[in-house]
ROMAR-418008 format. One line per 2 residues: for each residue x, y, z of C-alpha. Coordinates in Angstrom, 3 decimals, decimal comma. Layout:
X Y Z  ...
//
This chain:
8,875 -28,055 12,551  7,714 -31,446 11,245
4,370 -31,176 13,053  3,474 -28,073 11,006
4,510 -29,852 7,814  2,132 -32,724 8,649
-0,616 -30,215 9,414  -0,261 -28,925 5,840
0,130 -32,405 4,371  -3,149 -33,608 5,878
-5,025 -30,630 4,407  -4,596 -32,203 0,939
-7,683 -34,503 1,158  -9,808 -31,492 2,213
-8,941 -29,695 -1,034  -10,491 -32,488 -3,066
-13,818 -32,604 -1,243  -16,902 -30,564 -2,154
-17,566 -27,177 -0,523  -14,343 -27,157 1,496
-13,010 -23,898 0,020  -13,414 -21,801 3,156
-12,523 -24,619 5,568  -9,046 -24,971 4,014
-8,538 -21,230 4,425  -9,659 -21,329 8,070
-7,294 -24,236 8,758  -4,434 -22,198 7,278
-5,277 -19,304 9,601  -5,340 -21,751 12,516
-1,925 -23,061 11,507  -0,622 -19,498 11,297
-1,588 -18,821 14,931  -0,249 -22,187 16,078
3,061 -21,443 14,370  3,155 -17,971 15,890
2,984 -19,474 19,373  6,143 -21,524 18,816
8,782 -20,487 21,311  11,669 -18,766 19,594
14,839 -17,850 21,455  16,371 -14,798 19,788
18,748 -15,685 16,980  19,522 -19,303 17,806
18,137 -22,181 15,793  15,324 -23,896 17,636
12,772 -26,655 16,929  15,572 -28,703 15,401
15,043 -32,127 13,875  14,940 -33,975 10,540
17,308 -31,431 8,914  14,787 -28,716 9,753
15,155 -25,785 12,088  13,927 -22,272 12,652
15,679 -19,050 13,538  14,502 -15,443 13,482
14,855 -15,006 9,696  13,033 -18,256 8,893
10,369 -17,601 11,513  9,239 -14,273 10,043
9,287 -15,500 6,457  7,373 -18,727 7,222
4,718 -16,657 9,023  4,529 -14,335 6,012
4,144 -17,337 3,657  1,281 -18,904 5,632
-0,463 -15,522 6,033  -0,222 -14,602 2,343
-1,372 -18,084 1,215  -4,430 -17,835 3,495
-5,245 -14,413 2,049  -4,715 -15,725 -1,510
-7,624 -18,116 -0,997  -9,728 -15,298 0,458
-9,028 -13,061 -2,537  -9,926 -15,790 -5,077
-13,596 -16,152 -4,185  -14,565 -15,671 -7,838
-13,041 -19,076 -8,691  -15,282 -20,715 -6,096
-18,367 -18,775 -7,244  -17,844 -19,660 -10,894
-16,707 -23,216 -10,066  -13,505 -22,613 -12,031
-11,366 -25,644 -11,023  -11,196 -24,366 -7,465
-10,235 -27,809 -6,077  -7,112 -27,804 -8,220
-6,472 -24,199 -7,260  -6,576 -25,082 -3,538
-4,309 -28,055 -4,127  -1,854 -25,853 -6,018
-1,799 -23,173 -3,291  -1,280 -25,838 -0,632
1,547 -27,438 -2,597  3,145 -24,002 -2,978
2,840 -23,318 0,744  4,429 -26,694 1,573
7,325 -25,841 -0,774  7,825 -22,413 0,792
7,557 -23,780 4,333  10,220 -26,392 3,583
12,449 -23,844 1,795  12,564 -21,545 4,803
12,894 -24,281 7,430  15,577 -26,486 5,820
19,041 -26,382 7,371  20,559 -28,630 4,720
21,480 -26,352 1,825  20,840 -28,981 -0,874
17,307 -29,496 0,424  16,935 -25,700 0,517
17,968 -25,590 -3,158  15,530 -28,366 -4,048
12,512 -26,610 -2,531  13,751 -23,163 -3,619
13,529 -24,308 -7,240  10,490 -26,509 -6,596
8,389 -23,504 -5,544  8,656 -22,333 -9,153
6,431 -25,178 -10,425  3,167 -24,324 -8,568
3,734 -20,614 -9,332  4,048 -21,446 -13,014
0,884 -23,610 -12,909  -0,926 -20,729 -11,186
0,048 -18,268 -13,949  -0,621 -20,684 -16,830
-3,823 -22,157 -15,416  -5,621 -19,163 -13,939
-4,005 -16,186 -15,724  -6,087 -13,702 -17,696
-4,547 -13,066 -21,146  -3,002 -15,401 -23,763
0,402 -13,723 -23,100  0,547 -15,685 -19,844
2,389 -18,497 -21,667  5,158 -16,089 -22,669
5,241 -14,685 -19,120  5,525 -18,218 -17,715
8,420 -19,008 -20,061  10,197 -15,791 -19,047
9,821 -16,758 -15,394  10,992 -20,320 -16,021
14,031 -19,577 -18,167  15,329 -16,600 -16,190
15,250 -18,752 -13,052  16,580 -21,991 -14,561
19,430 -20,270 -16,411  21,094 -19,313 -13,116
20,003 -22,232 -10,947  22,350 -24,848 -12,419
25,500 -22,845 -11,473  24,095 -22,604 -7,917
23,711 -26,396 -7,741  27,270 -26,936 -9,022
28,526 -24,378 -6,488  26,821 -26,283 -3,664
28,458 -29,540 -4,771  31,849 -27,805 -4,952
31,504 -26,556 -1,360  30,345 -29,985 -0,200
33,428 -31,485 -1,826  35,553 -29,015 0,158
34,083 -29,252 3,658  31,955 -32,447 3,591
28,843 -30,858 5,048  25,757 -29,196 3,690
24,461 -27,803 6,969  24,024 -24,022 6,714
25,094 -23,531 10,303  28,555 -25,004 9,549
29,218 -22,523 6,738  30,391 -19,906 9,193
33,599 -21,957 9,514  34,239 -21,813 5,749
35,602 -18,908 3,694  35,922 -18,886 -0,098
37,895 -16,501 -2,321  36,876 -18,001 -5,653
35,323 -15,452 -8,018  33,623 -18,115 -10,174
32,090 -19,783 -7,109  30,927 -16,388 -5,826
29,115 -15,513 -9,061  27,632 -18,989 -9,525
26,206 -18,956 -5,987  24,665 -15,496 -5,787
23,315 -14,884 -9,300  20,384 -17,248 -8,705
19,294 -15,119 -5,742  19,699 -11,865 -7,683
17,347 -13,136 -10,416  14,816 -14,196 -7,799
14,949 -10,792 -6,024  14,926 -9,517 -8,885
17,896 -7,177 -9,263  17,972 -4,530 -11,999
19,136 -6,016 -15,376  17,550 -9,407 -14,566
14,140 -8,035 -13,584  12,259 -8,315 -16,887
10,410 -11,517 -15,951  8,721 -9,853 -12,963
6,410 -7,234 -14,579  5,402 -9,766 -17,255
4,607 -12,475 -14,706  2,670 -10,033 -12,506
0,540 -8,590 -15,275  -0,441 -12,021 -16,609
-0,877 -13,778 -13,234  -4,248 -14,045 -11,473
-4,638 -12,096 -8,221  -3,416 -15,066 -6,149
-0,331 -15,429 -8,383  0,516 -11,737 -8,015
0,067 -11,906 -4,245  2,408 -14,852 -3,781
4,968 -13,489 -6,272  5,142 -10,094 -4,571
4,560 -11,359 -1,056  6,921 -14,308 -0,786
8,679 -15,378 -4,007  10,796 -12,209 -4,183
11,836 -12,785 -0,567  13,385 -16,157 -1,433
16,270 -14,291 -3,074  16,870 -12,100 -0,023
16,681 -15,096 2,292  19,191 -17,002 0,141
21,618 -14,061 0,177  21,361 -13,688 3,956
22,230 -17,386 4,306  24,935 -17,717 1,638
26,958 -14,510 2,076  28,558 -15,835 5,275
30,832 -17,905 2,975  31,835 -14,925 0,835
32,535 -12,178 3,343  35,867 -11,075 1,824
34,540 -11,340 -1,745  31,489 -9,239 -0,904
33,649 -6,568 0,713  35,610 -6,403 -2,567
32,682 -6,606 -5,017  29,813 -5,294 -2,888
30,159 -1,783 -4,334  29,334 -3,136 -7,823
26,019 -4,639 -6,626  25,151 -1,569 -4,545
25,717 0,778 -7,498  23,639 -1,420 -9,860
20,821 -1,734 -7,306  20,600 1,962 -6,445
20,964 3,221 -10,024  18,440 0,578 -11,102
16,090 1,713 -8,315  16,142 5,281 -9,678
15,565 4,177 -13,308  12,765 1,798 -12,349
11,108 4,524 -10,226  11,101 6,779 -13,294
9,709 3,908 -15,358  6,804 3,653 -12,879
5,584 7,084 -14,018  5,211 5,731 -17,588
2,998 2,774 -16,641  -0,664 2,724 -17,634
-1,497 -0,703 -16,194  -2,035 -0,621 -12,410
-0,522 -4,061 -11,852  2,501 -3,184 -13,955
3,103 -0,037 -11,898  2,935 -1,954 -8,599
5,251 -4,665 -10,018  7,879 -2,097 -11,069
7,680 -0,438 -7,652  8,535 -3,866 -6,151
11,738 -3,949 -8,229  12,714 -0,510 -6,876
12,139 -1,633 -3,275  14,054 -4,870 -3,771
16,952 -2,793 -5,142  17,217 -1,183 -1,702
17,173 -4,626 -0,082  20,055 -5,872 -2,287
22,005 -2,681 -1,497  21,434 -3,117 2,237
22,540 -6,759 2,263  25,659 -5,971 0,210
26,898 -3,346 2,671  27,604 -6,353 4,930
26,770 -4,506 8,124  24,270 -5,073 10,924
21,886 -2,257 9,971  21,804 -3,488 6,384
20,903 -7,073 7,280  18,289 -5,944 9,778
16,759 -3,348 7,434  16,610 -5,738 4,485
14,769 -8,327 6,603  12,235 -5,790 7,927
11,657 -4,287 4,461  11,176 -7,760 2,944
8,376 -8,564 5,399  6,835 -5,068 5,156
6,968 -5,018 1,355  5,431 -8,511 1,208
2,341 -7,314 3,072  2,059 -3,890 1,429
2,629 -5,007 -2,162  0,241 -7,938 -1,791
-2,428 -5,556 -0,429  -1,963 -3,210 -3,397
-2,424 -6,085 -5,850  -5,657 -6,944 -4,029
-6,842 -3,347 -4,496  -6,072 -3,389 -8,215
-7,937 -6,708 -8,518  -10,991 -5,295 -6,704
-11,164 -2,616 -9,404  -10,510 -5,171 -12,145
-13,422 -7,357 -11,010  -15,767 -4,388 -11,371
-14,467 -2,630 -14,479  -12,898 -5,515 -16,403
-9,756 -3,454 -16,949  -6,643 -2,379 -15,078
-5,880 0,560 -17,347  -5,512 3,901 -15,587
-7,538 5,504 -18,391  -10,584 3,484 -17,350
-9,953 3,253 -13,583  -10,794 6,873 -12,825
-13,023 8,615 -10,339  -13,294 5,562 -8,095
-13,895 7,854 -5,132  -17,389 8,524 -6,492
-18,243 4,805 -6,569  -16,345 3,355 -3,629
-15,500 6,119 -1,162  -14,610 3,721 1,659
-12,265 1,810 -0,671  -10,441 5,114 -1,277
-9,358 5,030 2,361  -7,714 1,657 1,779
-6,021 2,933 -1,369  -4,685 5,828 0,683
-3,480 3,591 3,539  -1,600 1,216 1,222
-0,144 4,055 -0,843  1,351 5,725 2,229
2,647 2,288 3,232  4,258 1,950 -0,197
5,938 5,337 0,094  7,317 4,222 3,518
5,400 6,512 5,846  5,316 5,698 9,570
4,114 3,562 11,313  4,483 0,945 8,556
7,258 -1,665 8,510  8,397 -0,223 5,175
9,323 2,995 6,990  11,310 1,057 9,562
13,095 -1,028 6,921  13,932 1,940 4,693
15,177 3,940 7,660  17,608 1,156 8,571
18,688 0,662 4,947  19,330 4,389 4,509
21,375 4,304 7,724  23,333 1,314 6,447
23,996 2,657 2,942  24,912 6,176 4,047
27,372 4,769 6,607  28,872 2,723 3,745
29,323 5,810 1,546  27,807 9,275 1,813
27,456 9,419 -2,001  24,579 6,907 -1,809
22,559 9,767 -0,275  21,878 11,149 -3,765
20,384 7,883 -5,051  18,450 7,215 -1,841
17,021 10,722 -1,923  15,814 10,220 -5,516
14,394 6,745 -4,816  12,465 8,001 -1,754
11,163 11,048 -3,618  10,072 9,116 -6,713
8,560 6,409 -4,513  6,226 9,022 -3,021
5,677 10,406 -6,534  4,470 7,227 -8,243
2,366 6,239 -5,222  0,562 9,594 -5,418
0,327 9,264 -9,205  -1,453 5,906 -8,871
-3,715 7,148 -6,079  -4,753 10,417 -7,725
-5,249 8,844 -11,158  -7,445 6,003 -9,899
-9,447 7,884 -7,248  -9,952 11,351 -8,715
-11,083 12,634 -12,097  -14,210 12,042 -14,103
-15,371 8,430 -14,123  -15,857 6,477 -17,308
-19,374 6,981 -18,715  -19,377 3,545 -20,346
-19,881 1,898 -16,936  -23,418 0,562 -16,884
-23,431 -1,408 -13,612  -21,360 -1,329 -10,501
-21,294 -2,554 -6,928  -19,287 -1,266 -3,987
-16,897 -3,207 -1,783  -18,123 -6,310 0,040
-17,151 -7,232 3,602  -14,808 -10,014 2,410
-12,732 -7,449 0,505  -12,521 -5,047 3,429
-11,469 -7,908 5,710  -8,871 -9,001 3,162
-7,371 -5,505 3,040  -7,547 -5,101 6,803
-5,628 -8,376 7,285  -2,867 -7,032 5,029
-2,765 -3,629 6,684  -2,933 -4,645 10,353
0,304 -6,685 10,576  2,061 -4,125 8,348
1,453 -1,378 10,893  1,146 -3,247 14,194
4,446 -5,176 14,048  6,091 -1,734 14,217
5,216 -1,766 17,947  7,093 -5,043 18,444
10,284 -3,964 16,745  12,511 -5,242 19,582
11,570 -8,738 18,381  13,400 -8,030 15,137
16,758 -7,177 16,661  18,502 -10,493 16,395
22,050 -10,779 17,613
//
């Protein structure tokens, strides 16, 4: 695991040299394929050393992080064209990727906490430095304070556990069981805010709308998955507590999913709509994890990876329109089929991915989560039915509003999609639909 860290570390000088924008991106792609070739025996930790290790959950999420960070650079060509501090941008993305890589590969839970919180800093710099509107400062503060408010209890909880069992290795936590309610809440609330769960989700739409395209991609693609990853790791300590209180989280998540899906129909900003749809999907993930069964864990993992690719691709699409029209409002983004007919195909492909149609990973994940939640209680069927129906509804709403209708007559110049954009979308779509064929790789135990 350390060799990959050094690979990233030695990319730093490249970021500061002239005309190295595309080379850094190519090196990230190279690292992605090198990492993919690492041998991984099913669910066991492998590549151990220096408090780092990799199992199936880490492996998929590290691959997702490297892939999304490479595509972030590809989507931000405008910064390079306009010479808009692109060296600092590359440095920031690289620092963020190092943080995420270390978060997912650390076996020591204190180091995990350190990098888990540390990944907030480059994200914040990305929003504040390259965001679009003046409200980005408020959005950054929302992001910072929501996260920091619940992160101190998590740190204290970690120290409390260390005091009890004298180890911070995640693998040893399976020998420890806690029945403390205060410890339970202090440990898991930080991950719920990061997910984000309904009631603590308000930072997400704000951060997404104000962030540049790269910020939105990393927020939707990887940052939301940190919460799910943390829950999958931590809940082994609180098995009895989760069996007692799990129904509370499942009810909040599913009810929240329905309300947020309805809220999606009220959105006029494309980015805002996609951000709210992320909250609805993450509600399903929280519900699946809290059922504490095999299907739920498996489904939440698959949906996290699938949603990371699909949501990131949809933000790219909204940015492609924004670069041409200067607005993300659905009132202005109309009749795009007349201008960019081939881009309409990509809108269609990502929309059906978002509404969990086969053969996307979202379909696979939602299928497993529905299985898990219905086996937990048949009453969840009602909520799941509504979430699935509304999910198709707002995806069609976004597609039909942006692609059909009469286009805005105030447009005086326009250009269609360039090959870089089609490649960018293809690289989001391909893994989303091809990994479906290798599903046996995602059955862990």
